[in-house]
C-alpha positions as CSV (number, residue, x, y, z in Angstrom):
1,M,0.0,0.0,0.0
2,P,1.4,3.4,-0.9
3,L,2.6,5.7,1.9
4,S,0.6,8.6,3.2
5,N,1.7,11.7,5.1
6,T,-0.2,10.5,8.2
7,K,1.5,7.1,8.1
8,I,4.9,8.7,7.8
9,K,4.3,11.1,10.7
10,N,3.1,8.2,12.9
11,A,6.0,6.0,12.2
12,K,7.8,5.4,15.5
13,P,11.4,4.3,16.0
14,R,12.1,0.6,16.8
15,K,15.1,-1.3,18.1
16,R,16.3,-1.8,14.6
17,N,16.0,-0.1,11.2
18,Y,12.8,-0.8,9.3
19,K,11.3,0.2,6.0
20,L,8.0,1.6,4.9
21,G,7.5,0.9,1.2
22,D,5.7,3.2,-1.3
23,A,5.9,2.4,-5.0
24,K,8.5,2.1,-7.8
25,G,11.2,1.0,-5.4
26,L,10.7,4.1,-3.1
27,Y,10.7,3.5,0.6
28,L,11.3,5.3,3.9
29,L,14.0,4.0,6.2
30,V,13.3,4.6,9.9
31,T,16.2,4.3,12.3
32,P,16.2,3.6,16.1
33,A,17.1,7.3,16.6
34,G,13.9,8.4,14.9
35,A,15.6,9.7,11.7
36,K,13.7,9.0,8.4
37,Y,15.6,8.6,5.2
38,W,14.2,8.3,1.6
39,R,15.7,5.6,-0.5
40,V,15.1,4.1,-3.9
41,K,15.8,0.5,-4.6
42,Y,16.7,-0.3,-8.3
43,R,18.8,-2.7,-10.5
44,Y,21.5,-1.5,-12.8
45,A,23.8,-3.7,-14.9
46,G,22.3,-6.8,-13.2
47,K,23.1,-5.6,-9.7
48,E,20.7,-4.4,-7.0
49,K,21.6,-0.9,-5.8
50,T,20.2,1.8,-3.5
51,F,19.8,5.5,-4.2
52,S,19.5,8.1,-1.5
53,I,17.2,11.0,-2.2
54,G,16.9,13.0,1.0
55,V,15.7,13.1,4.6
56,Y,12.1,13.5,5.8
57,P,10.6,16.1,6.6
58,E,13.1,18.2,4.6
59,V,12.1,16.2,1.6
60,S,8.3,15.7,1.6
61,L,6.5,12.6,0.3
62,R,5.5,14.4,-2.9
63,E,9.1,15.6,-3.6
64,A,10.5,12.1,-2.8
65,R,8.2,10.6,-5.4
66,D,9.3,13.3,-8.0
67,R,12.9,12.4,-7.3
68,C,12.1,8.7,-7.6
69,D,10.5,9.3,-11.0
70,K,13.5,11.3,-12.1
71,A,15.8,8.4,-11.1
72,R,13.6,5.9,-13.0
73,K,13.8,8.1,-16.0
74,E,17.6,8.1,-15.9
75,L,17.5,4.3,-15.6
76,S,15.4,4.1,-18.7
77,Q,18.1,6.1,-20.5
78,G,20.8,3.8,-19.3
79,I,22.1,6.1,-16.6
80,D,22.9,5.0,-13.1
81,P,21.2,7.5,-10.8
82,S,23.8,7.1,-8.1
83,Q,26.6,7.8,-10.5
84,A,24.7,10.7,-12.0
85,K,24.2,12.1,-8.5
86,Q,27.9,11.8,-7.7
87,A,28.8,13.5,-11.0
88,R,26.4,16.4,-10.2
89,K,28.0,16.7,-6.7
90,I,31.5,16.8,-8.2
91,E,30.4,19.4,-10.8
92,K,28.9,21.5,-8.0
93,E,32.1,21.3,-6.0
94,R,34.1,22.2,-9.1
95,A,31.8,25.2,-9.8
96,H,32.2,26.3,-6.1
97,S,36.0,26.1,-6.3
98,N,35.9,28.1,-9.5
99,S,33.3,30.6,-8.3
100,F,34.1,34.2,-8.7
101,K,34.7,34.6,-5.0
102,A,37.1,31.6,-4.8
103,V,39.1,32.9,-7.8
104,A,39.1,36.5,-6.4
105,L,40.4,35.3,-3.0
106,D,43.2,33.3,-4.7
107,W,44.1,36.3,-6.9
108,N,44.1,38.6,-3.9
109,S,46.4,36.2,-1.8
110,R,48.9,35.9,-4.7
111,K,48.8,39.3,-6.2
112,G,48.4,41.4,-3.1
113,R,51.6,40.3,-1.2
114,N,53.4,43.5,-2.1
115,L,50.6,45.9,-1.6
116,S,50.1,48.2,1.4
117,P,47.7,47.1,4.1
118,A,45.5,50.1,3.3
119,T,45.2,49.1,-0.4
120,L,44.4,45.5,0.5
121,K,41.8,46.6,3.0
122,K,40.1,48.9,0.4
123,R,40.2,46.1,-2.2
124,M,38.6,43.5,0.1
125,W,36.0,46.1,1.2
126,I,34.9,46.5,-2.4
127,L,34.8,42.7,-3.0
128,N,33.0,41.9,0.2
129,N,30.4,44.7,0.1
130,H,29.7,45.2,-3.5
131,I,30.9,42.3,-5.7
132,F,30.6,39.0,-3.7
133,P,27.0,39.5,-2.7
134,Q,26.0,39.8,-6.4
135,I,28.2,37.4,-8.3
136,G,30.5,35.8,-5.7
137,S,28.8,32.4,-5.7
138,L,28.5,32.1,-9.5
139,P,31.0,30.0,-11.5
140,I,33.4,32.6,-12.9
141,S,33.2,31.0,-16.4
142,D,29.4,31.5,-16.5
143,I,29.3,35.1,-15.6
144,T,28.0,37.4,-18.3
145,P,28.4,41.1,-18.9
146,P,24.8,41.9,-18.0
147,Q,25.3,40.2,-14.6
148,V,28.4,42.2,-13.9
149,L,26.6,45.4,-15.0
150,R,23.7,44.7,-12.7
151,A,26.1,44.4,-9.8
152,L,27.8,47.7,-10.7
153,R,24.5,49.5,-11.3
154,K,23.5,48.7,-7.7
155,I,26.5,50.7,-6.6
156,E,25.7,53.5,-8.9
157,T,22.2,53.9,-7.5
158,R,23.8,54.8,-4.2
159,G,25.5,57.7,-5.9
160,T,29.0,56.3,-5.4
161,L,30.2,56.5,-9.0
162,E,33.9,56.3,-8.1
163,T,33.2,53.1,-6.1
164,A,31.4,51.6,-9.1
165,Q,34.4,52.3,-11.3
166,R,36.8,50.9,-8.8
167,A,34.6,47.8,-8.5
168,K,34.6,47.3,-12.2
169,Q,38.5,47.6,-12.2
170,T,38.8,45.1,-9.4
171,A,36.4,42.6,-11.1
172,S,38.3,43.0,-14.3
173,Q,41.6,42.1,-12.6
174,V,39.9,39.0,-11.1
175,F,38.5,37.9,-14.5
176,R,41.9,38.5,-16.2
177,Y,43.5,36.4,-13.5
178,G,40.9,33.7,-14.2
179,V,41.8,33.8,-17.9
180,A,45.5,33.4,-17.1
181,T,44.8,30.5,-14.8
182,G,42.4,28.8,-17.2
183,V,39.2,28.9,-15.2
184,C,37.4,31.2,-17.5
185,D,37.8,32.3,-21.2
186,T,37.2,36.0,-21.1
187,D,36.8,39.2,-19.1
188,P,33.1,40.3,-19.4
189,T,33.9,43.8,-18.1
190,R,35.5,44.5,-21.5
191,D,32.0,44.7,-22.9
192,L,30.9,47.3,-20.4
193,L,32.9,50.2,-21.9
194,G,30.7,53.3,-21.6
195,A,28.0,51.5,-19.7
196,L,28.7,53.2,-16.4
197,T,28.1,56.8,-15.5
198,P,31.6,58.5,-15.7
199,K,32.8,59.8,-12.3
200,K,33.5,63.5,-12.0
201,V,37.2,63.9,-11.8
202,N,38.3,66.1,-8.9
203,H,42.0,66.9,-9.2
204,H,43.9,67.8,-6.0
205,A,44.2,71.5,-5.7
206,A,47.6,72.7,-6.6
207,L,49.5,75.9,-7.4
208,T,51.4,75.6,-10.7
209,N,52.2,79.3,-11.5
210,P,55.9,79.9,-10.5
211,E,55.0,83.3,-8.9
212,D,52.3,81.7,-6.8
213,V,54.7,78.8,-5.9
214,G,57.4,81.3,-4.9
215,E,54.9,83.1,-2.6
216,L,53.9,79.7,-1.1
217,L,57.5,78.7,-0.5
218,G,58.2,82.0,1.2
219,K,55.3,81.4,3.6
220,I,56.5,77.9,4.3
221,K,60.0,79.2,5.0
222,S,58.6,81.7,7.6
223,Y,56.0,79.3,9.0
224,N,56.0,79.3,12.8
225,G,55.6,75.7,13.9
226,S,57.4,72.8,15.4
227,L,60.7,71.6,13.8
228,V,59.0,68.4,12.7
229,T,56.1,70.2,11.0
230,C,58.3,72.8,9.4
231,S,60.7,70.1,8.1
232,L,57.8,68.1,6.6
233,L,56.4,71.3,5.1
234,R,59.8,72.2,3.5
235,L,60.4,68.7,2.2
236,S,57.0,68.2,0.7
237,P,57.6,70.4,-2.4
238,I,61.2,69.3,-2.8
239,L,60.4,65.6,-2.8
240,F,56.7,65.7,-4.0
241,Q,55.9,62.2,-2.9
242,R,52.4,61.1,-1.7
243,P,51.5,62.6,1.7
244,G,51.2,59.2,3.3
245,E,54.6,58.2,2.1
246,M,56.1,61.5,3.3
247,R,54.7,61.4,6.8
248,K,55.6,57.7,7.3
249,M,59.3,58.2,6.2
250,E,61.6,56.1,8.4
251,W,65.2,56.8,9.2
252,T,66.2,53.3,8.2
253,E,64.9,54.0,4.7
254,L,67.3,57.0,4.3
255,D,70.9,57.0,3.1
256,L,72.0,60.5,3.7
257,E,75.6,59.9,2.5
258,D,74.4,58.5,-0.8
259,R,71.6,61.0,-0.9
260,Q,68.6,58.8,-1.5
261,W,65.4,57.6,0.2
262,E,64.3,54.0,-0.7
263,I,60.6,53.4,0.0
264,P,59.7,49.7,0.5
265,A,57.1,48.1,-1.7
266,Q,54.5,47.6,1.1
267,K,54.3,51.4,1.5
268,M,53.9,52.2,-2.1
269,K,50.5,52.5,-3.9
270,M,51.8,50.5,-6.9
271,G,53.3,47.8,-4.7
272,V,56.8,48.2,-5.9
273,P,59.8,49.8,-4.2
274,H,60.7,53.3,-5.1
275,I,63.9,55.4,-4.9
276,V,63.7,59.1,-4.3
277,P,67.0,61.0,-4.9
278,L,67.7,63.5,-2.2
279,S,69.0,67.0,-3.2
280,K,71.5,68.8,-1.1
281,Q,68.7,70.9,0.3
282,A,66.7,67.9,1.4
283,V,69.8,66.3,3.1
284,T,70.3,69.6,5.0
285,I,66.7,69.6,6.3
286,L,66.9,65.9,7.3
287,N,70.3,66.3,9.1
288,N,68.9,69.3,11.1
289,L,65.9,67.1,12.1
290,K,68.0,64.1,12.9
291,A,69.2,65.6,16.2
292,L,65.6,65.6,17.4
293,T,64.0,62.4,16.0
294,G,67.0,60.4,14.8
295,N,66.7,57.9,17.6
296,R,63.1,57.2,16.7
297,K,61.5,55.0,14.0
298,Y,59.8,57.8,12.1
299,V,61.4,60.9,10.8
300,F,58.3,63.0,11.4
301,T,57.2,61.8,14.8
302,S,54.0,62.8,16.5
303,N,54.2,65.2,19.5
304,S,51.6,63.1,21.4
305,N,53.1,59.7,20.6
306,P,56.8,59.5,19.6
307,K,56.3,56.0,18.3
308,R,53.9,57.1,15.6
309,P,54.3,59.5,12.7
310,V,52.5,62.9,12.5
311,S,48.8,62.8,11.5
312,D,47.8,62.7,7.8
313,G,46.3,66.2,8.2
314,T,49.5,67.9,9.4
315,V,50.5,69.6,6.1
316,N,47.0,70.5,5.1
317,K,46.4,72.1,8.5
318,A,49.5,74.2,8.1
319,L,48.5,75.3,4.6
320,R,45.1,76.4,6.0
321,I,46.9,78.4,8.8
322,M,49.0,80.0,6.0
323,G,45.8,81.1,4.3
324,Y,45.4,78.5,1.6
325,S,41.9,76.9,1.2
326,G,41.4,73.3,0.2
327,K,40.5,74.6,-3.3
328,Q,43.8,76.4,-3.6
329,M,46.4,74.0,-2.3
330,T,46.7,70.6,-0.6
331,A,49.4,68.3,0.6
332,H,48.8,66.1,-2.5
333,G,49.0,69.2,-4.7
334,F,52.8,69.3,-4.4
335,R,52.9,66.4,-6.8
336,A,50.9,68.2,-9.5
337,M,53.0,71.3,-8.8
338,A,56.2,69.5,-9.5
339,R,54.8,67.6,-12.5
340,T,53.6,70.7,-14.2
341,I,56.6,73.0,-13.7
342,L,59.2,70.3,-14.3
343,D,57.5,69.6,-17.7
344,E,56.3,73.1,-18.8
345,V,59.0,75.4,-17.3
346,L,62.1,73.3,-16.8
347,E,61.3,71.0,-19.8
348,F,62.3,67.7,-18.3
349,P,61.1,64.6,-20.2
350,P,57.6,63.7,-19.1
351,F,58.5,60.0,-18.8
352,L,61.3,60.9,-16.3
353,I,58.9,63.0,-14.2
354,E,56.3,60.3,-14.1
355,Q,58.9,57.8,-13.0
356,Q,59.9,60.0,-10.2
357,I,56.3,60.6,-9.2
358,S,56.1,56.7,-9.0
359,H,53.4,56.3,-11.6
360,A,53.3,53.1,-13.6
361,V,54.7,54.3,-16.9
362,R,57.0,53.1,-19.7
363,D,60.0,54.9,-21.3
364,P,60.0,56.0,-24.9
365,L,61.1,52.5,-26.0
366,G,58.2,50.9,-24.2
367,R,60.2,49.4,-21.4
368,A,58.7,49.1,-17.9
369,Y,60.7,50.8,-15.2
370,N,62.3,49.3,-12.2
371,R,63.3,51.2,-9.0
372,T,66.8,52.1,-10.3
373,A,65.7,53.1,-13.9
374,H,67.2,56.4,-15.0
375,L,68.4,57.0,-11.5
376,K,71.3,59.2,-12.6
377,Q,69.0,61.4,-14.6
378,R,66.5,61.5,-11.8
379,K,69.2,62.6,-9.3
380,E,70.1,65.5,-11.6
381,M,66.5,66.4,-12.1
382,M,65.7,66.4,-8.3
383,Q,68.7,68.6,-7.6
384,A,67.8,71.0,-10.4
385,W,64.2,71.1,-9.0
386,A,65.4,72.0,-5.5
387,D,67.7,74.7,-6.9
388,Y,64.8,76.1,-8.9
389,L,62.6,76.2,-5.8
390,D,65.4,78.1,-4.0
391,Q,65.4,80.5,-7.0
392,L,61.7,81.1,-6.6
393,V,62.1,81.8,-2.9
394,A,64.9,84.3,-3.6
395,I,62.8,86.0,-6.3
396,E,59.9,86.2,-3.8
397,A,62.3,87.8,-1.3
398,G,63.4,90.3,-3.9
399,E,67.0,89.1,-4.3
400,N,68.8,89.7,-7.5
401,I,70.1,86.3,-8.7
402,V,71.1,84.6,-12.0
403,T,68.5,82.2,-13.4
404,L,69.2,78.5,-13.7
405,H,68.2,78.0,-17.3
406,S,71.8,77.7,-18.6
407,K,72.6,75.1,-15.9
408,L,69.4,73.1,-16.7
409,E,70.4,73.0,-20.4
410,A,73.7,71.6,-19.4
411,I,72.0,68.9,-17.3
412,R,69.8,67.9,-20.2
């Protein structure tokens, strides 16, 4: 007699396993512990076999019968239901191991070793909050451009256009890693060109007119602050590195005799070590500061905690005190200042400037740079730059001096 829901519910455990038969080989196995398992008995290749199709009540009587019918249909096609189930399980596990999330985590662990903790944290925030919830569980090889676009559009609806662009870039890197490792064939983000709302580019405020720069340098020279703050202020235009790299400068990274500062890869935005040649002016400033902070880890140590560097707002705060608003000049603006004047006024090769700014660029022959590339030329450029800044300060002070243009021509 076929089973009924009432009969199944009333089935009590006994001392030993027992079966309650239904039809077509389907039965319910009841254990002494009270568990109830659905099974299908069948014959394949002359052998009697058993196929498990779930546990009651998670799998109802109706669903158990449907699964039994499916197994019988596979038998009629010459397929062993147990083997087919195992194959589906393996395929599911394979799909999970090659899910977008699994590939992304593998990519992040391998490619993120040389990145700064802040960069890694930002990358994982984008993945965990914006990408994984949408496509993380999908097999990476099955993800389509519309699926990626839907995930990115959800970010756009919040008004965070820059985050949407960053998420697209991050997803693209994962897909390209997937192509390289053979788990997918293409990067679907390539078909999304122009699909996202472009972000409004807000350049860091910077002074690029030599007269304005001279006035700023004059104010920096006369700024009334601590030796640490004044030294950081004076070095910022001379070295024009990122504010975070400047304030976290360590004495162990400096070679004042050889006049260079080597920033380790983990501190750099691009994840590669970077050499900053030090002009004579920069060495003088650092030597004066060494008497105060030379026995500490950081060059620019905090007043409140000597074991930590100054805060990231130190330079900007000083600029505000000097009368410069955030729309006029920022700590990051020293980079744009140097890039513009070195190119347009001092006429140094743009690729050399970009290399010193630590951007990922190639030289005129298409070769990628390493940390020592064109170091001799960059040392000459950095000294010429510091000399030029001194010239601007002297002009601002009204001194009568000879310009540096003939000297710069000799360097080039």
